[in-house]
C-alpha positions as CSV (number, residue, x, y, z in Angstrom):
1,M,4.7,0.3,16.4
2,S,6.9,-2.0,14.1
3,L,9.6,-0.5,11.9
4,L,10.7,-2.5,8.9
5,P,12.7,-4.4,8.6
6,C,11.4,-6.1,11.6
7,S,13.0,-9.3,12.9
8,T,10.7,-11.6,11.2
9,C,11.3,-9.8,7.6
10,I,15.0,-9.9,8.4
11,H,14.8,-13.7,8.9
12,I,12.6,-14.3,5.9
13,S,14.8,-11.9,3.8
14,K,18.1,-14.0,4.7
15,Q,16.0,-17.2,3.7
16,L,14.8,-16.0,0.6
17,F,17.2,-13.6,-0.9
18,F,20.9,-15.1,-0.2
19,N,22.2,-18.5,-1.2
20,A,25.2,-20.1,0.7
21,N,27.6,-17.7,-1.1
22,H,25.7,-14.8,0.0
23,K,24.9,-13.9,-3.6
24,P,21.3,-12.3,-4.4
25,F,18.7,-14.8,-5.3
26,S,17.3,-13.8,-8.8
27,P,14.0,-15.4,-9.8
28,P,13.3,-15.9,-13.5
29,C,11.8,-12.9,-15.6
30,T,10.0,-12.5,-18.7
31,R,10.7,-8.9,-19.3
32,S,12.8,-6.2,-17.8
33,I,13.3,-2.4,-18.2
34,S,16.0,-0.1,-17.1
35,L,14.7,2.1,-14.2
36,F,17.7,2.4,-11.9
37,P,21.5,2.2,-12.5
38,R,21.0,-1.6,-12.8
39,T,18.1,-3.5,-14.7
40,F,15.0,-4.2,-12.7
41,K,12.8,-6.9,-13.5
42,L,8.9,-5.9,-13.0
43,C,7.1,-8.6,-14.5
44,A,7.9,-12.0,-13.1
45,S,6.9,-13.4,-9.6
46,A,9.2,-15.5,-7.2
47,A,10.2,-18.8,-8.4
48,K,7.4,-21.3,-8.1
49,P,8.1,-23.9,-5.5
50,K,8.5,-27.5,-7.0
51,G,5.4,-29.7,-6.6
52,E,3.2,-26.7,-5.5
53,S,0.2,-26.1,-7.9
54,I,-1.4,-22.7,-8.2
55,S,-4.4,-22.5,-6.1
56,T,-7.7,-21.8,-8.1
57,D,-9.6,-21.9,-4.7
58,L,-7.5,-19.1,-3.5
59,L,-7.9,-16.8,-6.7
60,K,-11.8,-17.5,-6.4
61,R,-11.7,-16.1,-2.7
62,F,-9.6,-13.1,-3.9
63,I,-12.2,-12.3,-6.5
64,K,-15.2,-12.8,-4.3
65,L,-13.6,-10.3,-1.8
66,N,-13.4,-7.7,-4.6
67,V,-16.8,-8.2,-6.3
68,G,-19.3,-5.5,-5.8
69,K,-20.0,-2.0,-6.2
70,W,-17.6,0.2,-4.0
71,S,-18.2,3.9,-3.2
72,G,-15.6,6.3,-1.5
73,S,-12.9,8.8,-2.3
74,F,-9.3,9.0,-3.4
75,H,-6.9,11.0,-1.5
76,Q,-3.4,12.2,-2.8
77,F,-0.6,12.8,-0.4
78,D,3.1,14.2,-1.1
79,A,6.1,12.6,0.1
80,N,5.9,14.6,3.2
81,G,2.4,13.4,4.2
82,N,0.5,16.6,3.2
83,L,-2.9,16.2,1.7
84,L,-3.0,17.4,-2.0
85,N,-6.3,16.3,-3.3
86,T,-9.4,14.5,-2.6
87,I,-11.5,13.1,-5.3
88,P,-14.8,11.0,-5.2
89,T,-14.6,7.6,-6.8
90,K,-16.8,4.5,-7.5
91,L,-15.6,1.1,-8.4
92,S,-17.6,-1.7,-10.0
93,A,-16.2,-5.1,-9.8
94,S,-17.5,-8.3,-11.4
95,S,-16.3,-11.9,-12.4
96,Y,-16.7,-14.2,-15.4
97,G,-15.4,-17.5,-16.3
98,E,-15.2,-20.8,-14.2
99,D,-12.3,-22.7,-12.8
100,D,-8.8,-21.9,-14.1
101,L,-10.4,-19.6,-16.5
102,I,-12.0,-17.2,-13.9
103,S,-11.3,-13.5,-14.2
104,L,-11.9,-10.2,-12.2
105,I,-13.0,-7.3,-14.2
106,Q,-13.1,-3.7,-12.6
107,T,-14.1,-0.3,-13.8
108,L,-13.2,2.9,-11.8
109,Y,-15.6,5.8,-12.0
110,I,-14.1,9.2,-11.3
111,R,-16.2,12.3,-10.5
112,Q,-15.2,15.0,-12.7
113,P,-15.1,18.8,-11.9
114,L,-17.6,21.0,-13.7
115,S,-16.5,21.7,-17.4
116,N,-15.7,25.4,-18.1
117,N,-17.9,25.1,-21.1
118,S,-21.0,23.5,-19.2
119,I,-23.9,25.3,-17.7
120,Y,-24.6,25.2,-13.9
121,G,-27.3,22.5,-13.7
122,S,-26.9,21.0,-17.0
123,K,-27.4,17.1,-17.4
124,D,-25.8,17.0,-20.9
125,R,-22.3,16.0,-19.7
126,P,-21.5,12.8,-17.7
127,D,-20.6,13.4,-14.0
128,W,-18.3,10.3,-13.9
129,A,-15.3,9.5,-16.2
130,E,-14.6,5.7,-16.8
131,Y,-11.4,3.9,-16.5
132,K,-11.0,0.1,-17.1
133,I,-8.5,-1.6,-14.4
134,K,-6.3,-4.5,-15.9
135,E,-8.1,-7.8,-15.7
136,T,-7.1,-10.1,-13.0
137,N,-6.8,-13.9,-13.6
138,M,-4.7,-16.8,-13.0
139,F,-2.0,-15.5,-15.4
140,T,-1.8,-11.7,-14.4
141,V,-2.1,-12.4,-10.7
142,D,1.3,-14.1,-10.6
143,K,3.2,-12.9,-13.6
144,Y,2.1,-9.0,-13.3
145,Q,0.5,-8.4,-10.1
146,Q,2.4,-10.4,-7.9
147,I,-0.5,-10.9,-5.3
148,G,0.1,-11.3,-1.7
149,F,-3.3,-12.7,-0.1
150,F,-4.4,-13.3,3.4
151,P,-7.8,-14.6,2.8
152,D,-8.9,-15.0,6.4
153,E,-7.7,-11.6,7.4
154,R,-9.0,-10.2,4.1
155,A,-5.8,-8.4,3.4
156,F,-3.9,-8.2,0.0
157,A,-0.9,-6.6,-1.8
158,L,-0.7,-6.2,-5.4
159,R,2.0,-4.9,-7.7
160,Y,1.4,-2.7,-10.9
161,Q,3.6,-1.8,-13.9
162,T,2.5,1.7,-14.5
163,A,0.7,4.5,-13.0
164,G,-1.7,4.7,-15.6
165,M,-4.8,4.4,-13.6
166,L,-3.5,6.9,-11.0
167,D,-2.6,9.2,-13.9
168,A,-6.2,9.0,-15.1
169,I,-7.8,9.8,-11.8
170,L,-5.8,12.9,-11.3
171,R,-6.1,14.2,-14.9
172,Q,-9.8,13.4,-15.0
173,G,-10.7,14.1,-11.4
174,V,-8.7,17.2,-11.1
175,L,-7.8,18.7,-14.3
176,G,-11.1,18.1,-15.9
177,E,-12.0,17.5,-19.6
178,D,-11.2,21.1,-20.8
179,D,-7.7,21.1,-19.2
180,F,-4.7,19.3,-21.2
181,G,-2.5,20.0,-18.1
182,E,-0.8,23.3,-19.5
183,E,-1.7,25.0,-16.3
184,L,-1.9,22.7,-13.4
185,P,-4.1,23.4,-10.4
186,K,-2.1,24.5,-7.3
187,N,-0.2,21.6,-5.7
188,L,-1.2,19.0,-8.1
189,K,1.4,16.4,-8.8
190,L,1.1,13.8,-11.5
191,P,2.8,10.3,-11.2
192,S,5.7,9.7,-13.3
193,R,5.2,8.1,-16.6
194,R,7.7,5.4,-15.7
195,P,7.5,5.0,-11.9
196,S,9.7,2.4,-10.6
197,I,7.2,0.8,-8.3
198,V,3.6,1.2,-7.6
199,C,2.7,-1.1,-4.8
200,E,-0.9,-1.4,-3.6
201,N,-1.7,-2.7,0.2
202,C,-5.3,-3.3,1.1
203,L,-6.8,-3.7,4.6
204,Y,-10.5,-4.2,5.7
205,L,-12.1,-3.1,9.0
206,P,-13.3,-6.3,10.7
207,Q,-16.9,-7.5,10.3
208,T,-17.5,-4.7,7.8
209,D,-17.2,-4.1,4.0
210,I,-15.1,-0.9,4.5
211,R,-11.5,-1.0,3.4
212,A,-8.6,1.2,2.7
213,R,-6.4,0.7,-0.2
214,A,-3.0,2.4,-0.2
215,F,-0.4,3.0,-3.0
216,H,3.4,3.7,-2.8
217,V,4.4,5.4,-6.0
218,M,8.1,5.5,-6.5
219,D,9.8,7.6,-9.1
220,P,12.3,6.2,-11.4
221,K,15.3,7.2,-9.3
222,G,13.8,5.1,-6.2
223,V,12.5,7.9,-4.2
224,V,9.0,8.1,-2.8
225,E,6.9,10.4,-5.3
226,M,3.5,10.4,-3.6
227,L,1.2,8.2,-1.3
228,L,-2.4,7.6,-2.3
229,I,-5.1,6.1,-0.4
230,F,-8.6,4.8,-1.5
231,L,-11.2,4.9,1.3
232,E,-14.0,2.6,0.2
233,E,-17.2,0.8,1.3
234,R,-19.1,-1.8,-0.7
235,G,-22.4,-0.5,-1.6
236,D,-24.2,2.0,-3.9
237,T,-23.8,5.1,-1.8
238,V,-21.9,7.9,-3.3
239,L,-18.9,9.0,-1.3
240,V,-18.8,8.2,2.4
241,S,-21.7,6.6,3.7
242,P,-23.1,7.0,7.2
243,S,-21.6,3.7,8.4
244,L,-18.1,4.7,7.4
245,V,-18.0,7.2,10.0
246,V,-17.1,4.3,12.5
247,S,-13.5,4.8,11.3
248,E,-11.8,7.9,12.6
249,V,-9.6,8.3,9.8
250,V,-12.7,9.0,7.6
251,L,-13.8,11.6,9.9
252,L,-10.4,13.3,9.6
253,F,-10.6,13.1,5.6
254,Q,-14.1,14.5,5.7
255,F,-12.9,17.9,7.3
256,M,-9.4,18.2,5.5
257,N,-8.6,19.2,2.1
258,S,-5.6,21.0,0.5
259,T,-6.7,24.5,1.4
260,L,-8.3,24.1,5.0
261,R,-6.1,22.6,7.8
262,T,-6.9,21.9,11.3
263,A,-4.6,22.9,14.1
264,F,-4.2,19.2,15.2
265,D,-3.2,17.8,11.7
266,T,0.6,17.9,12.3
267,G,3.2,15.3,12.9
268,E,3.2,15.9,16.6
269,N,-0.3,14.9,16.8
270,R,-0.3,12.2,14.3
271,I,2.5,10.4,16.0
272,K,0.5,10.1,19.4
273,K,-1.6,7.1,18.1
274,I,1.4,5.1,17.4
275,L,3.6,5.7,20.3
276,G,3.8,3.2,23.0
277,K,4.2,-0.6,23.3
278,W,2.3,-3.1,20.8
279,K,1.8,-7.0,21.1
280,G,0.8,-8.7,17.9
281,H,1.3,-11.7,15.8
282,S,2.7,-11.7,12.3
283,V,2.2,-14.1,9.3
284,T,4.5,-14.0,6.2
285,K,3.5,-15.6,2.9
286,R,5.4,-16.1,-0.3
287,S,3.9,-14.0,-3.1
288,G,1.3,-15.6,-5.4
289,V,-1.9,-17.3,-5.1
290,Y,0.2,-20.5,-4.5
291,G,2.0,-18.6,-1.8
292,A,2.4,-20.9,1.3
293,T,3.1,-19.6,4.6
294,L,6.8,-19.0,5.5
295,A,6.8,-18.0,8.9
296,E,4.7,-16.9,12.0
297,A,6.0,-15.0,14.8
298,D,4.7,-13.2,18.1
299,T,5.9,-9.4,18.1
300,I,6.4,-6.9,20.7
301,N,7.2,-3.4,19.3
302,S,7.6,-0.1,21.1
303,L,8.1,3.4,20.0
304,E,8.9,6.2,22.6
305,F,10.6,9.5,22.7
306,D,13.7,9.5,24.9
307,Y,14.9,12.6,27.0
308,N,16.7,14.2,24.1
309,G,13.7,13.9,22.0
310,Q,14.9,11.2,19.9
311,L,12.5,8.3,18.8
312,I,13.6,4.9,19.9
313,Q,12.1,1.8,18.4
314,E,12.6,-1.6,20.1
315,I,11.3,-4.7,18.4
316,S,11.1,-8.3,19.5
317,S,10.0,-11.2,17.4
318,T,9.8,-14.8,18.7
319,T,9.1,-17.5,16.0
320,D,7.2,-20.7,16.5
321,E,10.8,-22.3,16.9
322,D,11.1,-20.0,20.0
323,V,13.8,-18.2,18.3
324,T,13.8,-14.6,19.5
325,T,15.4,-11.5,17.4
326,N,15.8,-8.0,19.0
327,V,16.0,-4.9,16.9
328,H,16.9,-1.6,18.0
329,W,16.6,1.8,16.0
330,T,16.6,5.3,16.7
331,G,14.9,8.1,14.5
332,T,13.8,11.9,14.3
333,L,10.4,13.3,13.8
334,S,10.3,16.3,11.1
335,N,6.7,17.6,10.2
336,N,5.0,14.3,9.2
337,V,8.1,12.0,8.6
338,I,9.9,9.8,11.0
339,T,13.4,9.0,9.5
340,F,15.3,6.4,11.1
341,D,19.1,5.8,11.0
342,K,18.8,2.7,9.0
343,G,17.5,4.8,6.0
344,Y,13.8,4.0,6.4
345,Q,11.1,6.3,7.0
346,L,7.6,6.4,8.2
347,I,5.1,9.0,6.6
348,L,2.5,9.7,9.0
349,L,-1.0,10.3,7.8
350,P,-4.3,11.1,9.5
351,G,-6.1,8.9,11.8
352,G,-3.0,6.8,12.8
353,M,-2.5,5.6,9.3
354,Y,1.1,5.7,8.1
355,M,3.2,4.1,5.1
356,G,6.6,3.1,5.4
357,C,9.4,2.9,2.8
358,P,13.3,3.2,2.3
359,C,14.3,6.8,2.0
360,D,16.2,5.8,-1.3
361,I,15.3,2.4,-2.9
362,A,18.1,2.9,-5.3
363,N,20.6,2.8,-2.4
364,S,19.1,-0.6,-1.4
365,V,19.7,-1.8,-4.9
366,A,23.1,-0.6,-5.2
367,E,24.1,-2.5,-1.9
368,S,22.2,-5.7,-3.1
369,K,19.7,-5.2,-0.2
370,S,16.0,-6.3,-0.1
371,F,13.5,-3.6,1.1
372,H,10.1,-3.2,2.4
373,L,7.0,-1.1,1.8
374,E,4.4,-0.9,4.7
375,F,0.7,0.2,5.4
376,C,-0.7,0.7,8.9
377,W,-4.4,1.3,9.5
378,F,-6.2,1.5,12.8
379,E,-9.3,-0.4,13.7
380,S,-9.5,1.8,17.0
381,D,-7.3,3.3,19.3
382,T,-6.0,0.1,20.8
383,K,-6.0,-2.2,17.7
384,R,-4.4,-1.8,14.4
385,Q,-3.5,-3.9,11.2
386,R,-0.1,-3.6,9.1
387,L,0.6,-5.0,5.7
388,V,4.4,-5.3,4.6
389,R,5.5,-6.0,1.2
390,T,9.0,-7.3,0.8
391,F,11.0,-6.7,-2.4
392,D,14.3,-8.5,-3.4
393,V,17.1,-6.9,-5.0
394,E,15.7,-7.3,-8.4
395,G,12.6,-5.3,-7.6
396,L,10.3,-8.4,-7.5
397,A,7.8,-8.8,-4.7
398,V,8.6,-12.1,-3.1
399,S,6.7,-12.1,0.2
400,S,4.1,-10.2,2.3
401,T,3.6,-9.9,6.1
402,Y,0.3,-9.4,7.8
403,F,0.5,-8.1,11.4
404,S,-2.5,-7.9,13.8
405,E,-1.6,-5.8,16.9
406,T,-3.0,-4.5,20.2
407,K,-1.7,-1.7,22.3
408,L,-0.5,-2.7,25.9
């Protein structure tokens, strides 16, 4: 298992974020809002390399990857990895336009609870609430969403300015049409109206149309507020189709909810899948559909308990130029959270999934440090994928790193 910042990301961060005088690199921005003690710029992408044009072909491949009808479910976790809600969802995605004007339009459908005023069996009210997602085109994909796209691996990361979609899912899918939020259901947590960061990482299972989209939602103080997972399959089937059962994580989700917990759903059991030594390869790309590959590396990552019950993280990364970097971290496990001595945490989720983030992003900002958000999804007991999003000291997503790893 790799904990960020890994050696590859450290290497990239040093190149991207600091000049010869060790001053933070600040890409241009069209708008800024105050979220932390200093100003964060949310709407611009990293500086566009001179002489490098935006790739319409990559945007078309991204749109093709997303087009279709998706069915699945949405899962909300608190900052400690406890499951709070599971809501059925459907997603319809289509495209229009040609060449530089091509756009992706998406509509999310959220199954609503029974109305307090409805009669059982009545078909007078719609079963699904509709929510329009912001259009994706050549302008938005760089200026607002700051895409990190790996077309061959079918992985991507996106950046959002608000948590409007997430707020709509919870209000419509859990609160219902007759509830305005005065009396919230037990354990329900709504995202902040002005979250500091909402980052989406998406990974696909190989040779399938099954994917997981993971959202980090940080509050305005820079602390993780909640974690959100969409488990989806392309097709018209409602909820989880039979073929989705190939993923162990979906099996776990089918039998878990906020009121019924199984004995094995604990941090001690969740960590078992990620313990051991992992060998893999990483590819780092600059954010944007014009994003060129910045670095590649072969990695060896291990995570083990020592005799004192402390977690030991060892990372070795070797670039194509045969430059090897080693990283050593120590950490502790408490419930579903691994906290490392460098101020980074892994929040363990069912089925071997985990999401990584700083314990306090505002701390990184105050110290002029870049930071990382990570999502890991297992293909099997011995294979996993990870997607890492790197942000600079201004809060801009400047690069993404994709890992493919096999357990030794």
